TIVO-2410 file (N, C-alpha, C; in nm, 3 decimals):
# residues 91
REC num residu      c1      c2      c3 atome chaine
REC   1      M  -3.542   4.437   5.296     N      A
REC   1      M  -3.678   4.455   5.251    CA      A
REC   1      M  -3.770   4.466   5.373     C      A
REC   2      A  -3.864   4.558   5.369     N      A
REC   2      A  -3.957   4.579   5.481    CA      A
REC   2      A  -4.061   4.469   5.485     C      A
REC   3      P  -4.109   4.433   5.606     N      A
REC   3      P  -4.215   4.333   5.615    CA      A
REC   3      P  -4.343   4.384   5.550     C      A
REC   4      P  -4.429   4.293   5.504     N      A
REC   4      P  -4.553   4.337   5.439    CA      A
REC   4      P  -4.641   4.415   5.537     C      A
REC   5      A  -4.710   4.512   5.483     N      A
REC   5      A  -4.801   4.593   5.565    CA      A
REC   5      A  -4.917   4.507   5.612     C      A
REC   6      P  -4.970   4.536   5.731     N      A
REC   6      P  -5.087   4.460   5.777    CA      A
REC   6      P  -5.206   4.487   5.684     C      A
REC   7      P  -5.299   4.392   5.676     N      A
REC   7      P  -5.411   4.410   5.584    CA      A
REC   7      P  -5.499   4.527   5.625     C      A
REC   8      V  -5.550   4.597   5.525     N      A
REC   8      V  -5.642   4.707   5.550    CA      A
REC   8      V  -5.784   4.656   5.558     C      A
REC   9      G  -5.807   4.535   5.514     N      A
REC   9      G  -5.941   4.480   5.516    CA      A
REC   9      G  -5.948   4.352   5.437     C      A
REC  10      C  -6.068   4.308   5.416     N      A
REC  10      C  -6.094   4.188   5.337    CA      A
REC  10      C  -6.087   4.227   5.189     C      A
REC  11      A  -5.987   4.175   5.118     N      A
REC  11      A  -5.968   4.212   4.978    CA      A
REC  11      A  -6.090   4.180   4.892     C      A
REC  12      D  -6.156   4.067   4.921     N      A
REC  12      D  -6.274   4.029   4.844    CA      A
REC  12      D  -6.388   4.129   4.867     C      A
REC  13      C  -6.406   4.174   4.990     N      A
REC  13      C  -6.509   4.275   5.018    CA      A
REC  13      C  -6.471   4.409   4.956     C      A
REC  14      L  -6.344   4.448   4.969     N      A
REC  14      L  -6.300   4.575   4.911    CA      A
REC  14      L  -6.324   4.578   4.760     C      A
REC  15      A  -6.298   4.467   4.694     N      A
REC  15      A  -6.318   4.460   4.549    CA      A
REC  15      A  -6.465   4.478   4.510     C      A
REC  16      R  -6.555   4.443   4.601     N      A
REC  16      R  -6.699   4.454   4.572    CA      A
REC  16      R  -6.762   4.581   4.631     C      A
REC  17      G  -6.683   4.658   4.707     N      A
REC  17      G  -6.736   4.777   4.771    CA      A
REC  17      G  -6.817   4.747   4.896     C      A
REC  18      W  -6.794   4.629   4.954     N      A
REC  18      W  -6.867   4.587   5.075    CA      A
REC  18      W  -6.786   4.621   5.200     C      A
REC  19      S  -6.855   4.626   5.312     N      A
REC  19      S  -6.789   4.641   5.442    CA      A
REC  19      S  -6.788   4.504   5.510     C      A
REC  20      W  -6.718   4.493   5.621     N      A
REC  20      W  -6.707   4.367   5.696    CA      A
REC  20      W  -6.717   4.398   5.843     C      A
REC  21      V  -6.740   4.293   5.923     N      A
REC  21      V  -6.752   4.308   6.068    CA      A
REC  21      V  -6.616   4.288   6.135     C      A
REC  22      R  -6.554   4.172   6.113     N      A
REC  22      R  -6.424   4.138   6.171    CA      A
REC  22      R  -6.341   4.065   6.066     C      A
REC  23      L  -6.210   4.064   6.088     N      A
REC  23      L  -6.120   3.998   5.994    CA      A
REC  23      L  -6.056   3.875   6.057     C      A
REC  24      R  -6.029   3.776   5.972     N      A
REC  24      R  -5.963   3.651   6.013    CA      A
REC  24      R  -5.846   3.625   5.919     C      A
REC  25      R  -5.734   3.576   5.975     N      A
REC  25      R  -5.616   3.543   5.894    CA      A
REC  25      R  -5.594   3.393   5.893     C      A
REC  26      C  -5.577   3.336   5.774     N      A
REC  26      C  -5.551   3.193   5.758    CA      A
REC  26      C  -5.412   3.162   5.814     C      A
REC  27      V  -5.404   3.064   5.902     N      A
REC  27      V  -5.277   3.026   5.963    CA      A
REC  27      V  -5.186   2.960   5.860     C      A
REC  28      T  -5.243   2.894   5.762     N      A
REC  28      T  -5.164   2.821   5.663    CA      A
REC  28      T  -5.095   2.914   5.563     C      A
REC  29      C  -5.169   3.009   5.508     N      A
REC  29      C  -5.112   3.090   5.399    CA      A
REC  29      C  -5.116   3.240   5.422     C      A
REC  30      G  -5.185   3.287   5.527     N      A
REC  30      G  -5.190   3.430   5.557    CA      A
REC  30      G  -5.303   3.506   5.489     C      A
REC  31      H  -5.386   3.437   5.412     N      A
REC  31      H  -5.500   3.504   5.347    CA      A
REC  31      H  -5.587   3.569   5.454     C      A
REC  32      V  -5.632   3.693   5.428     N      A
REC  32      V  -5.720   3.763   5.521    CA      A
REC  32      V  -5.858   3.772   5.459     C      A
REC  33      G  -5.958   3.728   5.536     N      A
REC  33      G  -6.096   3.733   5.490    CA      A
REC  33      G  -6.187   3.780   5.602     C      A
REC  34      C  -6.308   3.813   5.566     N      A
REC  34      C  -6.405   3.860   5.665    CA      A
REC  34      C  -6.470   3.743   5.738     C      A
REC  35      C  -6.526   3.774   5.854     N      A
REC  35      C  -6.583   3.673   5.943    CA      A
REC  35      C  -6.721   3.625   5.898     C      A
REC  36      D  -6.774   3.529   5.970     N      A
REC  36      D  -6.905   3.471   5.936    CA      A
REC  36      D  -7.021   3.566   5.960     C      A
REC  37      S  -7.001   3.674   6.034     N      A
REC  37      S  -7.106   3.773   6.054    CA      A
REC  37      S  -7.104   3.880   5.945     C      A
REC  38      S  -7.006   3.875   5.859     N      A
REC  38      S  -6.994   3.970   5.749    CA      A
REC  38      S  -7.070   3.918   5.628     C      A
REC  39      R  -7.107   4.008   5.542     N      A
REC  39      R  -7.185   3.975   5.423    CA      A
REC  39      R  -7.117   3.869   5.336     C      A
REC  40      G  -6.985   3.879   5.320     N      A
REC  40      G  -6.915   3.790   5.227    CA      A
REC  40      G  -6.873   3.655   5.282     C      A
REC  41      L  -6.857   3.643   5.414     N      A
REC  41      L  -6.807   3.518   5.474    CA      A
REC  41      L  -6.681   3.469   5.404     C      A
REC  42      H  -6.590   3.560   5.370     N      A
REC  42      H  -6.476   3.525   5.286    CA      A
REC  42      H  -6.371   3.439   5.356     C      A
REC  43      A  -6.357   3.447   5.488     N      A
REC  43      A  -6.264   3.357   5.557    CA      A
REC  43      A  -6.314   3.213   5.544     C      A
REC  44      H  -6.443   3.193   5.562     N      A
REC  44      H  -6.500   3.059   5.548    CA      A
REC  44      H  -6.490   3.011   5.403     C      A
REC  45      D  -6.518   3.100   5.309     N      A
REC  45      D  -6.507   3.065   5.167    CA      A
REC  45      D  -6.364   3.022   5.134     C      A
REC  46      H  -6.266   3.091   5.191     N      A
REC  46      H  -6.126   3.053   5.168    CA      A
REC  46      H  -6.100   2.912   5.220     C      A
REC  47      H  -6.153   2.880   5.338     N      A
REC  47      H  -6.138   2.745   5.393    CA      A
REC  47      H  -6.200   2.642   5.297     C      A
REC  48      V  -6.320   2.668   5.248     N      A
REC  48      V  -6.388   2.573   5.159    CA      A
REC  48      V  -6.307   2.552   5.031     C      A
REC  49      R  -6.255   2.660   4.973     N      A
REC  49      R  -6.180   2.649   4.847    CA      A
REC  49      R  -6.041   2.590   4.866     C      A
REC  50      S  -5.976   2.621   4.978     N      A
REC  50      S  -5.835   2.581   4.997    CA      A
REC  50      S  -5.817   2.458   5.084     C      A
REC  51      G  -5.913   2.433   5.173     N      A
REC  51      G  -5.896   2.325   5.270    CA      A
REC  51      G  -5.814   2.366   5.391     C      A
REC  52      H  -5.769   2.491   5.396     N      A
REC  52      H  -5.692   2.539   5.511    CA      A
REC  52      H  -5.787   2.550   5.631     C      A
REC  53      P  -5.757   2.481   5.741     N      A
REC  53      P  -5.855   2.466   5.848    CA      A
REC  53      P  -5.862   2.576   5.954     C      A
REC  54      V  -5.753   2.647   5.980     N      A
REC  54      V  -5.750   2.734   6.099    CA      A
REC  54      V  -5.731   2.881   6.061     C      A
REC  55      V  -5.811   2.967   6.125     N      A
REC  55      V  -5.797   3.112   6.110    CA      A
REC  55      V  -5.776   3.175   6.248     C      A
REC  56      L  -5.700   3.284   6.249     N      A
REC  56      L  -5.681   3.365   6.369    CA      A
REC  56      L  -5.769   3.488   6.359     C      A
REC  57      S  -5.828   3.527   6.470     N      A
REC  57      S  -5.901   3.653   6.471    CA      A
REC  57      S  -5.801   3.767   6.470     C      A
REC  58      L  -5.826   3.869   6.388     N      A
REC  58      L  -5.741   3.987   6.385    CA      A
REC  58      L  -5.800   4.102   6.465     C      A
REC  59      A  -5.914   4.079   6.529     N      A
REC  59      A  -5.976   4.183   6.611    CA      A
REC  59      A  -5.890   4.207   6.735     C      A
REC  60      P  -5.865   4.333   6.769     N      A
REC  60      P  -5.778   4.362   6.883    CA      A
REC  60      P  -5.833   4.312   7.017     C      A
REC  61      D  -5.963   4.292   7.026     N      A
REC  61      D  -6.023   4.247   7.153    CA      A
REC  61      D  -6.050   4.097   7.153     C      A
REC  62      E  -5.997   4.023   7.054     N      A
REC  62      E  -6.015   3.878   7.048    CA      A
REC  62      E  -5.878   3.812   7.040     C      A
REC  63      D  -5.860   3.706   7.117     N      A
REC  63      D  -5.732   3.636   7.123    CA      A
REC  63      D  -5.755   3.487   7.107     C      A
REC  64      W  -5.802   3.447   6.989     N      A
REC  64      W  -5.834   3.307   6.966    CA      A
REC  64      W  -5.817   3.272   6.819     C      A
REC  65      A  -5.821   3.142   6.794     N      A
REC  65      A  -5.822   3.089   6.658    CA      A
REC  65      A  -5.945   2.999   6.646     C      A
REC  66      W  -5.984   2.970   6.523     N      A
REC  66      W  -6.100   2.884   6.496    CA      A
REC  66      W  -6.059   2.777   6.397     C      A
REC  67      C  -6.094   2.652   6.426     N      A
REC  67      C  -6.069   2.543   6.333    CA      A
REC  67      C  -6.202   2.508   6.265     C      A
REC  68      F  -6.212   2.538   6.136     N      A
REC  68      F  -6.334   2.508   6.061    CA      A
REC  68      F  -6.359   2.358   6.055     C      A
REC  69      T  -6.254   2.279   6.039     N      A
REC  69      T  -6.268   2.134   6.025    CA      A
REC  69      T  -6.328   2.071   6.150     C      A
REC  70      D  -6.273   2.104   6.266     N      A
REC  70      D  -6.318   2.044   6.393    CA      A
REC  70      D  -6.424   2.126   6.463     C      A
REC  71      E  -6.451   2.247   6.412     N      A
REC  71      E  -6.548   2.339   6.472    CA      A
REC  71      E  -6.518   2.363   6.620     C      A
REC  72      V  -6.394   2.402   6.647     N      A
REC  72      V  -6.352   2.433   6.784    CA      A
REC  72      V  -6.272   2.563   6.786     C      A
REC  73      F  -6.284   2.633   6.898     N      A
REC  73      F  -6.199   2.748   6.926    CA      A
REC  73      F  -6.066   2.697   6.979     C      A
REC  74      L  -5.962   2.767   6.950     N      A
REC  74      L  -5.831   2.742   7.008    CA      A
REC  74      L  -5.797   2.868   7.087     C      A
REC  75      L  -5.800   2.854   7.220     N      A
REC  75      L  -5.780   2.968   7.308    CA      A
REC  75      L  -5.648   2.957   7.381     C      A
REC  76      R  -5.585   3.071   7.405     N      A
REC  76      R  -5.466   3.070   7.489    CA      A
REC  76      R  -5.511   3.058   7.633     C      A
REC  77      S  -5.451   2.962   7.702     N      A
REC  77      S  -5.492   2.941   7.841    CA      A
REC  77      S  -5.379   2.975   7.938     C      A
REC  78      G  -5.275   3.040   7.890     N      A
REC  78      G  -5.163   3.074   7.976    CA      A
REC  78      G  -5.044   2.985   7.948     C      A
REC  79      P  -4.958   2.966   8.047     N      A
REC  79      P  -4.834   2.893   8.026    CA      A
REC  79      P  -4.853   2.747   7.986     C      A
REC  80      G  -4.969   2.688   8.017     N      A
REC  80      G  -4.992   2.548   7.988    CA      A
REC  80      G  -5.020   2.517   7.843     C      A
REC  81      G  -5.048   2.618   7.761     N      A
REC  81      G  -5.074   2.594   7.620    CA      A
REC  81      G  -5.217   2.621   7.582     C      A
REC  82      P  -5.253   2.585   7.459     N      A
REC  82      P  -5.387   2.617   7.409    CA      A
REC  82      P  -5.496   2.532   7.473     C      A
REC  83      E  -5.612   2.589   7.478     N      A
REC  83      E  -5.732   2.520   7.527    CA      A
REC  83      E  -5.826   2.508   7.408     C      A
REC  84      R  -5.894   2.396   7.396     N      A
REC  84      R  -5.991   2.376   7.288    CA      A
REC  84      R  -6.131   2.387   7.345     C      A
REC  85      R  -6.218   2.451   7.271     N      A
REC  85      R  -6.358   2.463   7.312    CA      A
REC  85      R  -6.445   2.454   7.189     C      A
REC  86      A  -6.541   2.362   7.188     N      A
REC  86      A  -6.632   2.347   7.075    CA      A
REC  86      A  -6.732   2.460   7.074     C      A
REC  87      G  -6.780   2.496   6.956     N      A
REC  87      G  -6.883   2.598   6.946    CA      A
REC  87      G  -6.875   2.671   6.815     C      A
REC  88      R  -6.978   2.744   6.784     N      A
REC  88      R  -6.988   2.820   6.659    CA      A
REC  88      R  -6.894   2.940   6.663     C      A
REC  89      Q  -6.829   2.968   6.551     N      A
REC  89      Q  -6.740   3.083   6.540    CA      A
REC  89      Q  -6.821   3.211   6.558     C      A
REC  90      P  -6.780   3.298   6.649     N      A
REC  90      P  -6.853   3.425   6.664    CA      A
REC  90      P  -6.815   3.521   6.553     C      A
REC  91      G  -6.904   3.617   6.530     N      A
REC  91      G  -6.881   3.727   6.438    CA      A
REC  91      G  -6.770   3.707   6.353     C      A
***
């Protein structure tokens, strides 16, 4: 069986005919939602409804994760492992 195709967008926005700015993937279940700069804020809404705390940015120019619970970025810092940085989730 072939692996699932990558998401084409935020399903919640697509269902409403809306556009989005950036996409985020839930680390816990794989749900894809739009970012906080998008009209729907569907990644955040998924966190609120599910309690799943961490999303990965799917933007090709972003290499980080965001923890909604702790409000911190999880950044790759090289061979030593992840780096944590507090701050508001961008776009």
